FITORPA-644837 format. One record per residue (C-alpha): residue number from 1; z, x, y. Coordinates in Angstrom, 1 decimal, always signed. Layout:
BEGIN
NODE   i     c3     c1     c2
NODE NUM      Z      X      Y
...
This chain:
BEGIN
NODE   i     c3     c1     c2
NODE   1   +5.9   -1.6  -28.1
NODE   2   +8.0   -4.4  -28.8
NODE   3   +9.8   -6.7  -26.8
NODE   4  +12.3   -8.8  -27.3
NODE   5  +12.9  -12.7  -26.7
NODE   6  +14.9  -11.8  -22.4
NODE   7  +12.1  -10.0  -21.6
NODE   8   +9.8  -12.1  -22.3
NODE   9  +11.7  -14.6  -20.9
NODE  10  +11.6  -13.4  -17.3
NODE  11   +7.8  -11.8  -17.8
NODE  12   +6.5  -14.9  -17.6
NODE  13   +9.5  -17.7  -17.3
NODE  14   +7.9  -18.2  -12.8
NODE  15  +10.2  -20.3  -12.1
NODE  16  +12.9  -18.4  -12.7
NODE  17  +11.2  -15.3  -10.1
NODE  18  +10.7  -17.5   -7.7
NODE  19  +14.8  -19.6   -6.6
NODE  20  +12.9  -21.7   -4.0
NODE  21  +10.2  -22.4   -6.5
NODE  22  +11.1  -26.2   -6.1
NODE  23  +10.3  -26.3   -2.6
NODE  24   +7.1  -25.8   -3.0
NODE  25   +6.5  -28.1   -5.7
NODE  26   +7.6  -30.7   -2.6
NODE  27   +6.3  -29.0   -0.3
NODE  28   +2.5  -29.3   -2.2
NODE  29   +3.3  -33.0   -3.7
NODE  30   +4.0  -33.9   +0.1
NODE  31   +0.8  -32.3   +1.6
NODE  32   -1.6  -33.9   -1.1
NODE  33   -0.5  -37.8   +0.2
NODE  34   -1.0  -36.9   +2.9
NODE  35   -4.4  -35.9   +1.8
NODE  36   -4.6  -39.0   -0.1
NODE  37   -3.8  -41.7   +3.2
NODE  38   -5.6  -39.7   +5.4
NODE  39   -9.1  -38.3   +3.8
NODE  40  -11.2  -40.0   +2.4
NODE  41  -11.1  -40.4   -1.5
NODE  42  -12.4  -41.7   -5.2
NODE  43   -9.3  -41.7   -7.1
NODE  44   -7.8  -41.8  -10.6
NODE  45  -11.5  -42.1  -12.0
NODE  46  -11.6  -41.8  -15.9
NODE  47  -14.0  -39.0  -17.4
NODE  48  -12.6  -40.0  -20.9
NODE  49  -10.8  -42.7  -23.0
NODE  50   -7.7  -40.6  -23.8
NODE  51   -4.6  -40.1  -22.1
NODE  52   -4.2  -38.6  -18.5
NODE  53   -8.2  -38.0  -18.0
NODE  54   -8.3  -38.8  -15.2
NODE  55   -9.8  -37.2  -12.0
NODE  56  -10.0  -37.1   -8.6
NODE  57  -12.8  -37.0   -5.9
NODE  58  -12.7  -35.6   -2.0
NODE  59  -16.2  -36.2   -0.3
NODE  60  -16.6  -33.8   +3.0
NODE  61  -15.7  -35.8   +6.5
NODE  62  -20.1  -35.7   +6.6
NODE  63  -21.3  -36.3   +3.1
NODE  64  -24.8  -34.8   +2.8
NODE  65  -26.9  -34.4   -0.2
NODE  66  -26.7  -31.8   -2.5
NODE  67  -23.6  -30.7   -1.5
NODE  68  -21.3  -27.8   -4.1
NODE  69  -18.9  -29.1   -6.6
NODE  70  -15.3  -27.2   -6.3
NODE  71  -13.4  -28.3   -9.9
NODE  72  -10.2  -27.8   -9.7
NODE  73   -7.8  -27.6  -12.6
NODE  74   -3.6  -27.1  -12.2
NODE  75   -1.2  -25.2  -13.9
NODE  76   +2.4  -26.2  -15.1
NODE  77   +2.6  -24.6  -18.6
NODE  78   -0.2  -27.2  -20.0
NODE  79   +2.9  -29.1  -20.5
NODE  80   +4.2  -30.1  -16.3
NODE  81   +2.4  -31.3  -12.7
NODE  82   -0.2  -33.6  -11.9
NODE  83   -3.8  -33.8  -10.1
NODE  84   -1.5  -36.5   -7.1
NODE  85   +0.3  -32.8   -6.4
NODE  86   -2.5  -31.2   -5.8
NODE  87   -4.6  -33.5   -3.6
NODE  88   -4.1  -30.7   -0.7
NODE  89   -6.7  -27.7   -1.7
NODE  90   -8.9  -30.1   -1.0
NODE  91   -9.2  -30.7   +3.0
NODE  92   -9.8  -26.6   +3.7
NODE  93  -13.1  -26.5   +1.4
NODE  94  -14.4  -30.7   +2.4
NODE  95  -14.3  -29.4   +5.5
NODE  96  -17.2  -26.5   +4.7
NODE  97  -19.0  -29.4   +3.2
NODE  98  -17.6  -29.0   -0.6
NODE  99  -17.3  -31.5   -2.6
NODE 100  -14.5  -31.3   -4.5
NODE 101  -12.6  -32.9   -7.6
NODE 102   -9.1  -32.7   -8.5
NODE 103   -8.6  -33.4  -12.9
NODE 104   -6.3  -33.7  -14.3
NODE 105   -5.1  -33.4  -18.6
NODE 106   -2.8  -34.8  -21.2
NODE 107   +0.6  -32.5  -21.8
NODE 108   +2.0  -30.7  -24.2
NODE 109   +3.4  -31.6  -26.2
NODE 110   +1.5  -34.8  -27.0
NODE 111   -1.2  -32.8  -27.2
NODE 112   -2.6  -29.5  -28.1
NODE 113   -3.5  -26.7  -25.7
NODE 114   -6.7  -26.3  -28.0
NODE 115   -7.2  -30.5  -27.4
NODE 116   -6.6  -29.7  -23.5
NODE 117  -10.0  -27.6  -23.8
NODE 118  -11.2  -30.7  -25.3
NODE 119  -10.5  -32.6  -22.5
NODE 120  -11.9  -30.7  -20.0
NODE 121  -15.1  -30.2  -21.5
NODE 122  -15.8  -33.5  -21.2
NODE 123  -14.6  -33.6  -17.1
NODE 124  -17.1  -31.3  -16.6
NODE 125  -19.9  -32.7  -18.7
NODE 126  -18.7  -36.6  -16.2
NODE 127  -18.7  -34.0  -13.6
NODE 128  -22.1  -32.8  -14.3
NODE 129  -23.9  -36.4  -15.6
NODE 130  -22.0  -38.2  -13.1
NODE 131  -21.2  -36.1   -9.3
NODE 132  -25.1  -36.5   -7.7
NODE 133  -24.3  -40.1   -7.9
NODE 134  -21.5  -38.7   -5.0
NODE 135  -24.0  -36.6   -3.3
NODE 136  -23.2  -33.5   -5.5
NODE 137  -25.5  -31.6   -6.9
NODE 138  -24.4  -30.7  -10.6
NODE 139  -26.6  -27.5  -10.0
NODE 140  -24.2  -25.8   -7.9
NODE 141  -20.8  -26.8   -9.9
NODE 142  -17.8  -24.3   -9.6
NODE 143  -14.3  -23.7  -11.3
NODE 144  -10.8  -22.8   -9.8
NODE 145   -7.6  -23.3  -12.0
NODE 146   -4.1  -22.1  -11.3
NODE 147   -2.2  -21.0  -13.3
NODE 148   -2.9  -22.7  -16.8
NODE 149   -5.6  -23.8  -14.8
NODE 150   -6.8  -20.7  -14.0
NODE 151   -6.8  -20.0  -18.1
NODE 152   -8.7  -24.0  -18.2
NODE 153  -11.7  -22.9  -16.0
NODE 154  -12.0  -19.6  -18.1
NODE 155  -12.3  -20.9  -20.8
NODE 156  -14.6  -23.5  -19.3
NODE 157  -17.4  -21.0  -18.2
NODE 158  -17.5  -19.4  -21.1
NODE 159  -17.9  -22.5  -23.6
NODE 160  -20.7  -23.6  -25.5
NODE 161  -22.3  -26.2  -23.2
NODE 162  -24.7  -27.3  -25.8
NODE 163  -22.7  -27.6  -28.7
NODE 164  -20.7  -30.4  -26.7
NODE 165  -23.6  -32.3  -25.1
NODE 166  -27.5  -32.1  -26.6
NODE 167  -28.4  -33.1  -22.4
NODE 168  -25.8  -30.4  -20.7
NODE 169  -27.2  -26.8  -19.1
NODE 170  -26.0  -23.5  -20.7
NODE 171  -25.1  -22.5  -17.5
NODE 172  -23.5  -25.7  -16.3
NODE 173  -20.2  -24.1  -14.5
NODE 174  -22.4  -21.5  -12.4
NODE 175  -19.1  -20.2  -10.9
NODE 176  -14.8  -19.8  -11.9
NODE 177  -11.6  -18.8  -10.3
NODE 178   -8.4  -17.9  -12.1
NODE 179   -5.4  -17.3   -9.7
NODE 180   -2.5  -16.4  -12.0
NODE 181   -3.9  -17.4  -14.9
NODE 182   -2.8  -16.2  -18.1
NODE 183   -5.7  -15.5  -20.3
NODE 184   -4.2  -13.5  -23.7
NODE 185   -2.2  -16.5  -25.2
NODE 186   -0.7  -14.3  -28.3
NODE 187   +2.3  -13.4  -25.9
NODE 188   +3.1  -16.1  -25.4
NODE 189   +4.9  -17.0  -28.9
NODE 190   +7.4  -14.9  -27.5
NODE 191   +8.8  -17.1  -24.6
NODE 192  +11.8  -19.0  -25.9
NODE 193  +11.5  -21.8  -23.5
NODE 194   +8.2  -22.5  -24.5
NODE 195   +8.2  -22.7  -27.8
NODE 196   +8.5  -26.6  -28.5
NODE 197   +7.1  -28.0  -25.6
NODE 198   +3.6  -25.9  -26.5
NODE 199   +3.6  -25.4  -30.2
NODE 200   +1.1  -22.3  -30.5
NODE 201   +0.4  -21.4  -33.5
NODE 202   -0.7  -17.2  -34.2
NODE 203   -3.6  -18.4  -35.3
NODE 204   -4.3  -21.4  -32.6
NODE 205   -3.1  -18.7  -29.8
NODE 206   -5.9  -16.4  -31.0
NODE 207   -8.7  -19.5  -30.5
NODE 208   -7.7  -20.1  -27.3
NODE 209   -7.6  -16.7  -25.7
NODE 210  -10.6  -17.0  -23.3
NODE 211   -9.9  -12.3  -22.4
NODE 212  -10.9  -12.2  -27.1
NODE 213  -14.2  -14.2  -25.7
NODE 214  -17.3  -12.4  -26.1
NODE 215  -18.5  -12.3  -22.4
NODE 216  -20.0  -15.0  -21.4
NODE 217  -23.5  -15.3  -21.3
NODE 218  -23.9  -17.4  -17.7
NODE 219  -22.2  -16.9  -14.4
NODE 220  -19.3  -14.7  -12.6
NODE 221  -15.0  -14.9  -12.9
NODE 222  -13.0  -13.9  -10.2
NODE 223   -9.6  -12.9  -11.3
NODE 224   -6.6  -13.2   -8.7
NODE 225   -2.4  -12.5   -9.0
NODE 226   +0.2  -12.5   -6.7
NODE 227   +1.5   -8.6   -5.7
NODE 228   +4.4   -9.9   -6.3
NODE 229   +3.1  -11.9   -9.5
NODE 230   +5.0  -10.2  -13.2
NODE 231   +4.2   -7.1  -14.4
NODE 232   +2.8   -9.3  -17.6
NODE 233   +0.9  -11.8  -15.3
NODE 234   -0.9   -8.8  -13.4
NODE 235   -1.3   -7.7  -17.1
NODE 236   -3.0  -11.1  -17.9
NODE 237   -5.2  -11.4  -14.8
NODE 238   -6.8   -7.2  -15.4
NODE 239   -7.1   -9.1  -19.4
NODE 240  -10.2  -10.4  -18.0
NODE 241  -12.1   -8.0  -17.0
NODE 242  -10.8   -5.8  -19.5
NODE 243  -12.4   -8.3  -22.2
NODE 244  -15.6   -9.4  -19.5
NODE 245  -16.1   -6.2  -18.2
NODE 246  -17.3   -6.2  -14.4
NODE 247  -20.0   -7.4  -14.9
NODE 248  -18.9  -10.6  -15.7
NODE 249  -16.1  -10.2  -13.9
NODE 250  -17.1   -8.9  -10.5
NODE 251  -14.0   -9.1   -8.5
NODE 252  -10.1   -9.0  -10.1
NODE 253   -7.8   -8.7   -7.9
NODE 254   -4.2   -9.1   -6.5
NODE 255   -2.8  -10.5   -3.4
NODE 256   +0.7   -8.6   -1.5
NODE 257   +2.7  -10.4   -0.6
NODE 258   +2.7  -12.4   -2.6
NODE 259   +4.4  -15.2   -6.0
NODE 260   +2.5  -17.4   -7.9
NODE 261   +3.5  -20.2   -5.9
NODE 262   +3.1  -19.7   -2.8
NODE 263   -0.6  -17.5   -4.4
NODE 264   -2.3  -21.4   -4.8
NODE 265   -1.1  -22.4   -1.1
NODE 266   -2.7  -19.5   +0.9
NODE 267   -6.5  -19.4   -1.8
NODE 268   -5.8  -23.9   -0.2
NODE 269   -5.3  -22.0   +3.7
NODE 270   -8.6  -22.4   +5.9
NODE 271   -8.2  -18.6   +7.1
NODE 272   -6.1  -16.5   +4.7
NODE 273   -8.8  -13.9   +2.8
NODE 274   -8.0  -15.5   -0.4
NODE 275   -9.9  -19.0   +0.6
NODE 276  -12.0  -16.8   +1.9
NODE 277  -12.4  -15.3   -1.2
NODE 278  -12.6  -18.7   -3.0
NODE 279  -15.0  -20.5   -0.5
NODE 280  -17.5  -17.7   -0.9
NODE 281  -17.6  -18.2   -4.9
NODE 282  -17.6  -22.4   -4.5
NODE 283  -20.5  -22.1   -1.2
NODE 284  -22.9  -19.1   -2.8
NODE 285  -22.6  -17.6   +0.7
């Protein structure tokens, strides 16, 4: 069934679907600034030489040895937002004993989505090679991403790590969680408001779509979307289960009463059912 430009815009314009989205962005920024003021963190560590290739490391209040590692990748349609907006993700996980790494990447249109994927492989390779100095267990790395970050988290699970570095294990990422992720980028070719920034071609959209790739040989992926999201985002969530199968995607769920922005807040809220799911993934409980 063919759709017109207005339909695609309605399906993928999350800010239009959530009129108070600016309130959520402001809340994230304020809460994240408080975390950086009040929690121990090692900020703006370079993981590569390119633009925006930095990360923040947040250890638990009582640091241990061989702590599980959570790498969080932010969203923003690959063209907006910053790691500094998402420090608020850390405390609910660090207080459970996990080491949290919040990563940045260059934004479109300065780079392409394919280049961002490569930056994320550099970030994860850096984590595997260096996280022991912070007390992290490089054999217990999980990745969680929101929206465009959900796409990138899925890509990291599918990555051929031996092609990134001969020293890297094939199963570098043990588990991942995509929160309101986009897994088939081909529909974005029809979204007018993204065209100038993403500059997607049909070939690249196919090449960087995890739902168009074979299922990874290692690891597991949890896929979650909010019940108040568009029909397309619900379809995107299901698409990765359909593509990779139940063995590789054992959890594919819709979280009721959540939209595209408060779902990431719920994931970081201690006691929320979505946070319990994320914790189970990260801590291996």
